[in-house]
MDTraj code that builds the backbone (N, CA, C; nanometers):
import mdtraj as md
import numpy as np

residues = "MET ALA ILE LYS SER ILE ILE LYS CYS ASN CYS GLY GLN ARG ILE VAL ALA LYS ASP VAL MET GLN THR GLY TYR TYR LEU ARG LEU PHE GLY PRO SER PHE VAL TYR VAL LYS PHE ARG CYS SER ARG CYS LYS LYS LEU GLY GLU GLN PHE VAL LYS GLN GLU ASP TRP GLU ASP GLY ILE LEU ARG ASP THR PRO ASN GLU VAL SER VAL GLU GLU LYS GLU ARG PHE ASP GLN MET GLY PRO ILE ASP ILE ASN GLU VAL ILE ASP ALA HIS PHE ARG LEU ASP ASP SER PRO SER LEU GLY GLU LEU PHE PRO THR PRO ASP SER SER ALA ASN GLN GLU THR SER GLU SER LYS".split()
xyz = np.array([
    [2.0271, 1.3193, 1.8993],
    [1.9673, 1.3048, 1.8424],
    [1.8088, 1.2756, 1.8417],
    [1.6991, 1.3000, 1.8093],
    [1.5506, 1.2145, 1.8346],
    [1.5968, 1.1085, 1.7774],
    [1.5058, 0.9666, 1.8639],
    [1.4771, 0.8674, 1.8683],
    [1.3402, 0.8633, 1.7429],
    [1.3146, 0.7977, 1.5930],
    [1.2854, 0.8481, 1.5319],
    [1.1792, 0.6930, 1.5835],
    [0.9816, 0.7704, 1.5806],
    [0.9121, 0.6606, 1.6726],
    [0.8032, 0.5936, 1.5668],
    [0.7972, 0.5159, 1.6022],
    [0.7087, 0.4199, 1.5078],
    [0.5792, 0.3807, 1.5265],
    [0.5177, 0.2938, 1.4811],
    [0.3962, 0.2922, 1.4950],
    [0.3317, 0.1121, 1.4626],
    [0.3845, 0.0311, 1.5738],
    [0.3338, -0.0812, 1.5537],
    [0.1802, -0.1712, 1.6169],
    [0.1202, -0.2859, 1.5165],
    [0.0073, -0.3391, 1.5668],
    [0.0749, -0.3675, 1.5962],
    [-0.0508, -0.4945, 1.7039],
    [0.0348, -0.5765, 1.8866],
    [0.0578, -0.6933, 1.7365],
    [0.0387, -0.7333, 1.6440],
    [0.0516, -0.8112, 1.6138],
    [0.2798, -0.8624, 1.5708],
    [0.3116, -0.7106, 1.5430],
    [0.4434, -0.6448, 1.5356],
    [0.4728, -0.5750, 1.3969],
    [0.3961, -0.5815, 1.3087],
    [0.3549, -0.5373, 1.1804],
    [0.3590, -0.3563, 1.1717],
    [0.4910, -0.3355, 1.0715],
    [0.4725, -0.1810, 1.1473],
    [0.3871, -0.1324, 0.9994],
    [0.3000, -0.0115, 1.0994],
    [0.2033, 0.0762, 1.0564],
    [0.2971, 0.1964, 0.9634],
    [0.2094, 0.2354, 0.8107],
    [0.2672, 0.3441, 0.7334],
    [0.1135, 0.3605, 0.6822],
    [0.1081, 0.4657, 0.5866],
    [0.0020, 0.5083, 0.5785],
    [-0.0708, 0.4805, 0.5236],
    [-0.0236, 0.3718, 0.4231],
    [-0.1618, 0.3110, 0.3694],
    [-0.2486, 0.2396, 0.4477],
    [-0.1802, 0.2345, 0.5804],
    [-0.2777, 0.1271, 0.7161],
    [-0.3921, 0.2079, 0.7753],
    [-0.3313, 0.3526, 0.7928],
    [-0.4149, 0.4299, 0.8510],
    [-0.5377, 0.4760, 0.7847],
    [-0.6416, 0.4851, 0.8513],
    [-0.7771, 0.5725, 0.8068],
    [-0.8019, 0.6412, 0.8836],
    [-0.7749, 0.6903, 1.0287],
    [-0.7739, 0.8364, 1.0790],
    [-0.6876, 0.8729, 1.1252],
    [-0.6443, 1.0263, 1.2078],
    [-0.5577, 1.0975, 1.2289],
    [-0.6615, 1.2123, 1.3214],
    [-0.5928, 1.2348, 1.4273],
    [-0.6588, 1.3081, 1.4946],
    [-0.5476, 1.4109, 1.6533],
    [-0.5779, 1.4806, 1.6906],
    [-0.5408, 1.5378, 1.8246],
    [-0.6109, 1.5593, 1.8952],
    [-0.5357, 1.5159, 1.9971],
    [-0.5868, 1.4966, 2.1116],
    [-0.5217, 1.6184, 2.2237],
    [-0.5636, 1.6933, 2.2049],
    [-0.4969, 1.7936, 2.2765],
    [-0.5874, 1.8726, 2.4580],
    [-0.4571, 1.8360, 2.5755],
    [-0.4927, 1.8855, 2.6565],
    [-0.4154, 1.9910, 2.7092],
    [-0.4750, 2.1017, 2.8096],
    [-0.4604, 2.1934, 2.8763],
    [-0.3235, 2.1436, 2.9340],
    [-0.3120, 2.0657, 3.0419],
    [-0.1731, 1.9974, 3.1264],
    [-0.0800, 1.9264, 3.0924],
    [0.0737, 1.8911, 3.0848],
    [0.0975, 1.7540, 3.0240],
    [0.1361, 1.7427, 2.9077],
    [0.0970, 1.6347, 2.8035],
    [0.1676, 1.6597, 2.6637],
    [0.0267, 1.6146, 2.5846],
    [0.0911, 1.7102, 2.4932],
    [-0.0686, 1.6528, 2.3579],
    [-0.0100, 1.5321, 2.2731],
    [-0.1620, 1.5181, 2.2412],
    [-0.1305, 1.3392, 2.1269],
    [-0.1621, 1.3863, 2.0091],
    [-0.0965, 1.2735, 1.9210],
    [-0.1893, 1.2534, 1.7776],
    [-0.2541, 1.1695, 1.7821],
    [-0.3347, 1.1087, 1.7355],
    [-0.4014, 0.9822, 1.7211],
    [-0.4143, 0.9833, 1.6271],
    [-0.3798, 0.8456, 1.5884],
    [-0.3762, 0.7613, 1.4949],
    [-0.4614, 0.6558, 1.5342],
    [-0.5673, 0.6170, 1.4143],
    [-0.6555, 0.4133, 1.4202],
    [-0.6046, 0.3981, 1.2705],
    [-0.6054, 0.2682, 1.3125],
    [-0.5274, 0.1953, 1.1792],
    [-0.5885, 0.0690, 1.1462],
    [-0.5935, 0.0091, 1.0385],
    [-0.6311, -0.1364, 1.0189],
    [-0.4651, -0.2394, 0.9432],
    [-0.4209, -0.2601, 1.0197],
    [-0.3065, -0.3420, 1.0391],
    [-0.2948, -0.4563, 0.8957],
    [-0.2002, -0.3863, 0.8087],
    [-0.2397, -0.5051, 0.6430],
    [-0.1695, -0.6349, 0.6584],
    [-0.0959, -0.6277, 0.8285],
    [-0.1151, -0.8027, 0.8210],
    [-0.2082, -0.8637, 0.8625],
    [-0.2447, -0.8411, 0.9748],
    [-0.3352, -0.9220, 1.0471],
    [-0.4951, -0.8779, 1.0440],
    [-0.5087, -0.7387, 0.9426],
    [-0.6613, -0.6676, 0.9273],
    [-0.6993, -0.7122, 1.0423],
    [-0.6582, -0.6541, 1.2020],
    [-0.7066, -0.5598, 1.3090],
    [-0.7610, -0.4720, 1.3028],
    [-0.8174, -0.4105, 1.3637],
    [-0.8322, -0.2643, 1.3838],
    [-0.7567, -0.2059, 1.5170],
    [-0.7071, -0.1206, 1.5017],
    [-0.6555, -0.0380, 1.6381],
    [-0.6125, 0.0811, 1.6000],
    [-0.5564, 0.1546, 1.7383],
    [-0.5251, 0.2999, 1.7525],
    [-0.4152, 0.2956, 1.8595],
    [-0.3383, 0.4495, 1.8366],
    [-0.2782, 0.4478, 1.9049],
    [-0.2046, 0.6273, 1.9536],
    [-0.1463, 0.6183, 2.0866],
    [-0.1726, 0.7612, 2.0417],
    [-0.0235, 0.7966, 2.0253],
    [-0.0021, 0.9153, 2.0030],
    [0.1970, 0.9596, 1.9869],
    [0.2301, 1.0765, 2.0682],
    [0.2911, 1.0760, 2.1194],
    [0.3238, 1.2224, 2.1531],
    [0.3451, 1.3397, 2.0591],
    [0.2764, 1.4605, 2.1002],
    [0.2702, 1.5639, 1.9742],
    [0.4289, 1.5532, 1.9632],
    [0.5027, 1.6189, 2.0600],
    [0.6539, 1.6176, 2.0433],
    [0.7202, 1.5256, 1.9429],
    [0.6949, 1.3870, 1.9618],
    [0.7279, 1.2785, 1.9115],
    [0.6982, 1.2301, 1.7953],
    [0.5569, 1.3733, 1.7547],
    [0.5310, 1.2889, 1.5985],
    [0.6245, 1.3394, 1.5015],
    [0.6746, 1.2931, 1.3800],
    [0.6946, 1.3329, 1.2551],
    [0.6221, 1.3347, 1.1545],
    [0.6724, 1.3576, 1.0149],
    [0.6030, 1.3303, 0.9425],
    [0.6260, 1.2144, 0.8621],
    [0.7708, 1.1293, 0.8851],
    [0.8288, 1.0623, 0.8086],
    [0.7720, 0.9231, 0.9148],
    [0.6893, 0.9429, 1.0405],
    [0.6289, 0.8301, 1.0917],
    [0.6035, 0.7063, 1.0058],
    [0.5242, 0.7433, 0.8987],
    [0.4591, 0.7140, 0.8538],
    [0.5022, 0.6356, 0.6828],
    [0.5980, 0.6791, 0.7046],
    [0.6267, 0.6613, 0.5446],
    [0.7183, 0.5360, 0.5431],
    [0.7333, 0.4323, 0.4705],
    [0.7671, 0.3143, 0.4597],
    [0.9528, 0.3705, 0.3872],
    [0.9663, 0.2104, 0.5026],
    [1.1675, 0.2452, 0.4792],
    [1.2280, 0.2048, 0.3852],
    [1.2884, 0.2835, 0.3154],
    [1.3048, 0.2319, 0.1406],
    [1.3677, 0.0758, 0.1092],
    [1.3747, 0.0105, 0.0390],
    [1.4274, -0.1226, 0.0579],
    [1.5824, -0.1177, -0.0690],
    [1.7019, -0.1377, 0.0665],
    [1.8029, -0.1156, -0.0290],
    [1.8306, -0.2285, -0.1119],
    [1.8214, -0.3124, -0.1690],
    [1.7928, -0.4617, -0.2686],
    [1.7439, -0.3777, -0.3764],
    [1.8037, -0.3470, -0.4801],
    [1.7504, -0.3623, -0.5812],
    [1.7046, -0.5183, -0.6500],
    [1.6352, -0.4815, -0.8075],
    [1.5423, -0.5989, -0.8201],
    [1.6305, -0.7100, -0.9031],
    [1.7333, -0.6504, -0.9642],
    [1.7819, -0.7677, -1.0104],
    [1.8558, -0.8102, -0.9049],
    [1.9246, -0.8092, -0.7581],
    [1.9528, -0.8416, -0.6601],
    [1.8581, -0.9387, -0.5806],
    [1.7454, -0.8828, -0.5907],
    [1.6551, -0.9710, -0.5496],
    [1.5962, -1.1206, -0.6227],
    [1.6063, -1.0574, -0.7646],
    [1.5873, -1.1907, -0.8714],
    [1.7059, -1.3013, -0.7358],
    [1.8513, -1.2695, -0.7990],
    [1.9391, -1.2984, -0.7501],
    [1.9417, -1.3930, -0.6199],
    [1.9271, -1.3627, -0.5221],
    [1.9002, -1.3700, -0.4219],
    [1.7863, -1.5317, -0.4165],
    [1.6746, -1.4561, -0.5052],
    [1.5760, -1.5419, -0.5111],
    [1.5989, -1.6693, -0.5608],
    [1.6989, -1.7203, -0.6661],
    [1.7302, -1.7933, -0.7248],
    [1.8131, -1.8376, -0.6515],
    [1.9350, -1.8817, -0.5529],
    [2.0222, -1.8555, -0.5023],
    [1.9559, -1.9779, -0.3847],
    [1.8534, -1.9666, -0.3287],
    [1.7785, -2.0315, -0.2373],
    [1.8237, -1.9849, -0.1599],
    [1.7303, -2.0441, -0.0141],
    [1.7834, -2.0522, 0.1142],
    [1.9253, -2.1544, 0.1819],
    [1.9914, -2.0405, 0.2322],
    [2.1327, -2.0992, 0.3156],
    [2.1016, -2.2027, 0.3877],
    [2.1671, -2.3610, 0.3322],
    [2.1281, -2.4576, 0.4485],
    [2.2581, -2.5050, 0.5095],
    [2.2687, -2.5356, 0.5918],
    [2.3249, -2.5711, 0.7665],
    [2.4994, -2.5913, 0.6844],
    [2.4894, -2.6522, 0.5940],
    [2.6555, -2.7298, 0.5598],
    [2.6938, -2.5638, 0.5331],
    [2.6530, -2.4550, 0.4043],
    [2.7103, -2.3277, 0.3891],
    [2.6773, -2.2715, 0.5308],
    [2.6305, -2.2567, 0.6602],
    [2.6421, -2.1906, 0.7548],
    [2.7705, -2.2455, 0.8285],
    [2.8175, -2.3805, 0.8626],
    [2.9875, -2.4518, 0.8862],
    [3.0398, -2.4022, 0.8626],
    [3.0663, -2.4206, 0.6860],
    [3.1484, -2.3640, 0.6420],
    [3.2346, -2.1907, 0.6339],
    [3.1263, -2.1208, 0.6542],
    [3.1308, -2.0010, 0.6938],
    [3.2016, -1.9487, 0.7882],
    [3.1358, -2.0532, 0.8807],
    [3.1984, -2.0093, 1.0131],
    [3.3221, -2.0766, 1.0332],
    [3.3635, -2.1554, 0.9825],
    [3.5337, -2.2461, 0.9813],
    [3.5914, -2.1381, 0.8926],
    [3.5682, -2.0942, 0.7894],
    [3.6271, -1.9830, 0.7090],
    [3.6591, -1.8880, 0.7864],
    [3.5847, -1.8192, 0.8632],
    [3.5475, -1.6804, 0.9512],
    [3.6639, -1.7260, 1.0853],
    [3.7102, -1.8492, 1.1214],
    [3.7332, -1.8750, 1.2416],
    [3.8888, -1.9241, 1.2176],
    [3.9276, -1.9243, 1.0876],
    [4.0744, -2.0043, 1.0392],
    [4.1343, -1.8273, 0.9366],
    [4.0859, -1.7515, 0.9242],
    [4.0766, -1.6483, 0.8335],
    [4.1229, -1.4941, 0.9144],
    [4.2741, -1.5106, 0.9436],
    [4.3085, -1.3716, 0.9985],
    [4.2352, -1.2023, 0.9895],
    [4.1783, -1.1803, 0.8448],
    [4.1476, -1.0961, 0.8167],
    [4.0288, -1.0679, 0.7096],
    [3.9635, -0.9679, 0.7283],
    [3.8330, -1.0417, 0.6285],
    [3.8976, -0.9669, 0.4513],
    [4.0514, -0.9129, 0.4155],
    [4.1349, -0.8918, 0.3117],
    [4.1127, -1.0559, 0.2624],
    [4.1987, -1.1317, 0.3354],
    [4.2148, -1.2470, 0.3179],
    [4.1147, -1.3626, 0.2523],
    [4.0403, -1.3613, 0.3586],
    [3.8925, -1.4195, 0.3374],
    [3.8016, -1.3260, 0.2141],
    [3.8083, -1.2278, 0.1454],
    [3.7663, -1.1854, 0.0413],
    [3.8586, -1.1626, -0.0221],
    [3.9692, -1.1745, -0.1521],
    [4.0304, -1.0472, -0.1861],
    [3.9660, -1.0200, -0.3061],
    [4.0127, -0.8752, -0.3316],
    [4.0349, -0.7742, -0.4850],
    [4.1177, -0.8390, -0.4940],
    [4.0623, -0.7651, -0.6299],
    [4.2055, -0.7771, -0.7287],
    [4.2884, -0.6736, -0.7390],
    [4.2625, -0.5151, -0.6394],
    [4.3685, -0.4666, -0.6060],
    [4.4888, -0.5255, -0.5027],
    [4.4073, -0.6167, -0.3772],
    [4.4665, -0.6927, -0.2919],
    [4.5561, -0.7554, -0.3647],
    [4.4869, -0.8283, -0.4176],
    [4.6199, -0.9615, -0.4706],
    [4.7043, -0.8976, -0.5622],
    [4.6991, -0.7847, -0.5856],
    [4.8084, -0.7215, -0.7368],
    [4.9535, -0.6180, -0.6082],
    [4.9164, -0.5859, -0.4801],
    [4.9351, -0.4661, -0.4291],
    [5.0339, -0.6163, -0.3103],
    [4.9401, -0.7376, -0.2829],
    [5.0131, -0.8383, -0.2121],
    [5.1542, -0.8998, -0.2956],
    [5.1594, -0.9324, -0.4030],
    [5.2500, -0.9801, -0.4690],
    [5.3568, -0.8620, -0.5587],
    [5.3213, -0.7240, -0.5420],
    [5.3974, -0.6086, -0.5417],
    [5.5170, -0.6322, -0.4188],
    [5.4780, -0.6558, -0.3242],
    [5.5314, -0.6340, -0.1641],
    [5.6002, -0.7027, -0.1478],
    [5.5333, -0.8778, -0.1921],
    [5.6490, -1.0214, -0.1853],
    [5.7890, -1.0020, -0.2594],
    [5.7881, -0.9497, -0.3516],
    [5.8409, -0.9543, -0.4227],
    [5.9360, -0.8305, -0.4202],
    [5.9321, -0.6660, -0.3789],
    [6.0555, -0.6710, -0.2681],
    [6.1834, -0.6601, -0.1641],
])
top = md.Topology()
chain = top.add_chain()
for i, resn in enumerate(residues, 1):
    res = top.add_residue(resn, chain, resSeq=i)
    for name in ("N", "CA", "C"):
        top.add_atom(name, md.element.get_by_symbol(name[0]), res)
traj = md.Trajectory(xyz[None], top)
């Protein structure tokens, strides 16, 4: 499985297609050929350029990764606010005391299964 290359600015921001100003090929007779990418970073606004080996170049390199959080979930998380230190400490102790995740986060099905197995 090949590792997907990504292009990053010096500030750490990932470069996507909307940031790219120019692409081209740098062909060499001996050794690897490269794809040249010139970009303006969307975070720091600086111009940058990078060479990617042609065999590592994929069309998906400049595609932004899809967001896994839906709009409703994002709004709900925003309403919850940041996690404070007391919540972190409580979660730490709950994980420390709990022998399994099933007991930590019981589901309706698991609680019904526990009751039937205890009654036998």
